[in-house]
C-alpha positions in Angstrom: 0.0 0.0 0.0 2.8 2.4 0.8 4.4 4.7 -1.7 8.0 4.4 -0.5 9.3 6.7 -3.2 6.9 9.5 -2.1 8.1 9.0 1.6 11.7 9.3 0.4 10.8 12.4 -1.5 9.2 14.1 1.6 12.2 13.1 3.7 14.6 14.6 1.2 12.5 17.7 0.7 12.4 18.4 4.5 16.1 17.8 4.8 16.8 20.4 2.1 14.3 22.9 3.5 15.9 22.9 7.0 19.4 22.9 5.5 18.8 26.2 3.7 16.2 27.7 6.1 16.7 26.4 9.6 13.9 28.5 11.0 11.2 27.2 8.7 8.1 25.3 9.7 7.0 22.2 7.8 3.7 20.8 9.0 2.0 17.6 7.8 -1.8 17.3 7.3 -1.7 13.5 7.8 -4.7 11.4 8.8 -3.1 7.9 8.9 -1.0 6.2 11.5 2.2 6.4 9.4 4.9 6.4 12.0 7.6 9.1 12.7 6.0 11.8 10.5 7.5 14.5 12.8 10.7 12.6 13.6 14.0 13.9 12.2 15.2 12.6 8.9 18.5 11.3 10.4 16.4 9.0 12.6 14.4 7.7 9.6 11.4 10.1 10.1 9.8 12.2 7.4 11.3 15.3 9.0 8.2 17.5 9.5 8.2 19.8 12.6 4.5 19.1 13.4 1.7 16.8 12.4 -2.0 17.8 12.5 -3.9 15.9 15.1 -6.8 14.9 13.0 -8.1 12.4 15.6 -8.3 15.1 18.2 -10.2 17.4 15.8 -12.8 14.8 14.9 -13.2 13.6 18.5 -13.7 17.2 19.8 -16.2 18.2 17.1 -18.2 15.0 17.5 -18.2 15.5 21.3 -19.2 19.2 21.2 -22.0 18.6 18.6 -23.8 16.4 21.1 -26.4 17.5 23.5 -24.5 18.0 26.8 -26.6 15.3 28.5 -25.3 12.6 26.2 -21.6 13.6 26.8 -21.4 11.5 29.9 -21.5 8.4 27.7 -18.6 9.7 25.5 -15.9 10.8 28.0 -13.4 8.9 25.9 -13.7 11.5 23.1 -12.1 14.0 25.5 -9.4 11.7 27.0 -8.4 9.4 24.2 -5.9 11.9 22.6 -3.6 11.6 25.5 -3.1 7.9 24.8 -1.1 8.7 21.7 -0.2 12.3 22.3 3.6 11.7 22.6 3.9 9.6 19.5 4.3 12.7 17.3 4.8 16.5 17.6 1.1 17.3 17.2 -0.7 20.5 16.2 -4.3 20.8 17.3 -6.1 22.1 14.2 -9.6 23.4 13.7 -9.2 23.9 10.0 -11.1 25.2 6.9 -12.2 21.7 6.1 -14.6 21.8 9.1 -16.4 25.0 8.1 -17.2 24.3 4.4 -19.4 22.1 2.2 -22.5 22.3 4.4 -20.7 21.4 7.7 -21.6 24.8 9.2 -19.2 27.1 11.1 -18.1 26.3 14.6 -20.9 28.2 16.4 -23.5 26.4 14.2 -22.2 23.0 15.2 -22.8 23.7 18.9 -26.0 22.6 20.6 -28.5 24.7 22.6 -29.6 28.3 22.4 -27.2 31.2 21.4 -25.8 31.5 25.0 -25.0 27.8 25.2 -23.5 27.8 21.6 -21.1 30.6 22.6 -20.3 29.0 26.0 -19.6 25.7 24.2 -17.3 27.5 21.8 -15.4 29.1 24.7 -15.2 25.7 26.4 -13.8 24.1 23.2 -11.2 26.8 22.6 -10.0 26.9 26.2 -9.6 23.1 26.3 -7.7 23.3 23.0 -5.3 25.9 24.4 -4.6 24.0 27.6 -4.3 20.6 25.9 -0.7 19.6 24.8 0.1 20.5 21.2 0.5 23.7 19.1 -2.7 25.5 18.1 -4.3 26.7 14.9 -7.8 28.2 14.2 -9.2 29.1 10.9 -10.1 32.7 10.2 -13.5 33.7 11.4 -13.6 31.3 14.3 -12.1 33.9 16.6 -15.2 36.1 16.5 -17.9 33.4 16.0 -18.7 33.9 12.4 -22.1 32.2 11.6 -21.8 31.5 7.9 -19.4 29.0 6.4 -16.2 30.1 4.8 -16.6 31.2 1.2 -13.5 31.7 -0.9 -15.4 34.3 -3.0 -16.5 36.6 -0.2 -15.1 38.4 2.8 -15.3 37.4 6.4 -18.3 38.7 8.3 -16.4 41.5 10.1 -19.6 43.4 10.5 -20.6 41.0 13.3 -18.1 42.7 15.5 -20.6 45.5 16.0 -22.6 43.1 18.2 -21.6 42.5 21.9 -21.6 38.7 21.7 -19.1 38.7 18.9 -17.0 41.4 20.6 -16.9 39.2 23.7 -15.8 36.2 21.8 -13.0 38.2 20.2 -12.0 39.5 23.6 -12.1 35.9 25.0 -9.6 34.7 22.3 -7.4 37.8 23.0 -7.2 37.0 26.7 -6.8 33.3 26.1 -3.8 33.9 23.9 -2.4 36.2 26.5 -2.6 33.5 29.2 -1.1 31.0 26.8 1.9 33.2 26.0 2.6 34.1 29.6 2.3 30.7 31.1 5.3 28.5 29.9 3.6 25.4 31.5 1.1 25.5 28.7 3.7 25.1 25.9 7.2 24.2 27.0 6.5 20.5 27.3 3.9 19.9 24.7 5.7 16.8 23.3 7.1 15.4 26.6 5.3 13.2 29.1 6.2 15.3 32.2 4.3 18.2 30.7 0.9 16.7 31.3 -0.7 14.8 34.2 -4.4 13.9 34.7 -5.9 14.8 38.1 -9.1 13.1 37.3 -10.4 12.0 33.8 -13.0 9.5 35.1 -15.8 11.7 36.2 -18.0 10.9 33.2 -21.2 11.3 35.3 -20.5 15.1 35.5 -18.6 15.3 32.2 -15.7 17.0 34.1 -12.0 16.5 33.6 -9.1 18.1 35.4 -5.3 18.0 34.7 -2.0 19.6 35.4 0.4 21.3 32.9 4.0 21.6 34.0 6.8 24.0 32.9 10.0 22.5 31.7 12.3 25.1 33.1 10.8 25.7 36.6 8.5 24.2 39.2 5.5 26.2 37.9 2.4 24.4 36.9 -1.2 25.3 36.1 -4.3 23.4 37.1 -7.1 23.1 34.5 -10.7 22.1 35.2 -13.2 21.7 32.4 -17.0 21.3 32.8 -18.7 20.2 29.6 -22.3 20.5 30.7 -24.5 23.5 31.6 -24.8 22.2 35.2 -22.5 24.3 37.5 -21.0 22.8 40.6 -20.6 25.1 43.6 -18.4 22.7 45.6 -16.2 20.5 43.5 -13.0 19.1 45.0 -9.8 18.3 43.0 -6.4 17.2 44.2 -3.5 19.6 43.8 0.2 19.0 44.1 1.1 21.5 46.8 -0.4 23.5 49.7 -1.0 27.2 49.2 -3.1 29.8 47.5 -4.2 29.0 43.9 -4.9 32.1 41.9 -7.7 31.8 39.3 -5.8 32.9 36.2 -8.7 32.5 33.7 -12.4 31.7 33.7 -14.1 31.2 30.4 -17.4 31.9 32.1 -16.5 35.5 33.0 -19.1 38.2 32.5 -16.9 40.1 30.1 -17.0 37.1 27.7 -20.7 36.8 28.0 -20.7 34.1 30.6 -22.7 33.7 33.8 -19.8 35.0 35.9 -19.6 32.1 38.3 -16.1 31.7 39.7 -13.9 31.5 42.7 -13.5 35.2 43.7 -9.9 35.3 42.4 -8.7 32.0 43.9 -8.8 29.4 46.6 -6.6 28.1 49.4 -5.8 24.4 49.3 -7.0 22.2 52.1 -5.2 19.3 53.7 -7.8 17.0 52.4 -6.6 14.0 50.5 -8.3 13.2 47.1 -7.1 11.9 43.7 -4.1 10.4 45.4 -2.9 13.8 46.5 -2.5 15.1 50.0 -4.0 18.6 49.3 -7.1 19.6 47.4 -9.2 22.6 46.3 -12.9 23.1 46.9 -13.8 25.1 43.8 -16.8 26.4 42.0 -17.0 25.1 38.4 -19.0 27.3 36.1 -21.4 25.9 33.5 -19.8 24.9 30.2 -16.7 26.5 31.6 -12.9 26.0 31.8 -11.0 27.4 34.8 -7.3 27.7 35.0 -5.5 28.0 38.4 -1.9 28.6 39.4 -0.1 28.4 42.7 0.7 31.9 43.9 4.0 31.2 45.7 4.5 34.8 46.8 1.1 35.0 48.5 1.6 31.6 50.0 5.0 32.5 51.4 3.7 35.8 52.8 0.9 34.0 54.6 3.3 31.5 56.1 5.6 34.3 57.2 2.6 36.2 58.8 1.6 33.0 60.6 5.0 32.3 61.9 5.5 35.9 63.1 2.1 35.9 64.9 2.2 32.5 66.4 1.4 32.3 70.1 3.8 30.3 72.1 2.2 27.0 73.3 -0.6 27.0 70.7 
């Protein structure tokens, strides 16, 4: 079945590209399980920098197109990508192929009324940006264009006069800011220590939680995703350390058009064991929302110092 000559051609092409232009990017749109697509040519790979994760894209869109009640029976759609994530250098792509030929644009794929459609979009994008792998969106997705992409017409920029589309644009702006300023979200995309599940088994609530770790420091971020419109005011997750966890980002914030449920800036960890961890957070999970937390080491150290300075002898 294999075209060996074509594989050799790609291998030689990538070798020459990087010989002349070391800073170039060569990305494969590849939907089969051909091995070592993003491995170096000197190891026998095809030499691409990245490979589109087509499986992740189809799993995500299939999952988010469902009525949220049915998602409890399809938790594997959300978690399966991590089984093979480290086999290639993956790029998470929501491409033009998914918004043409009668497939509808992203917002049209989402179930529910307009509020739920937009909340589902924010939830999808936030999970995408916190999941290992590089990211790409197709134009128009960043402000929730309703119509499909048409090569013969412009994007629907006029939609940005409406608050809902302004809020989606602001959401992507802020999400990109968090991504760029938190190395834990990108420095170990292709290495196993960069990702760790906290809990991926809560299918009854359609909730997953995980840790992303920085390669060059002890910093990490905690991500909690709720894929249903049902909020949870007291949801407990295990965390790696004691201290104050600042809520860096909440996809359900009012400025994005959400219901504004959150954690008032952050939560202190309790010495309450869960998920095989000594410490845990009792958090509020917003509906169709993604929350990102990070241990605030300065505030934690200041609290310990105050406690030690104000300790009463004998107590």
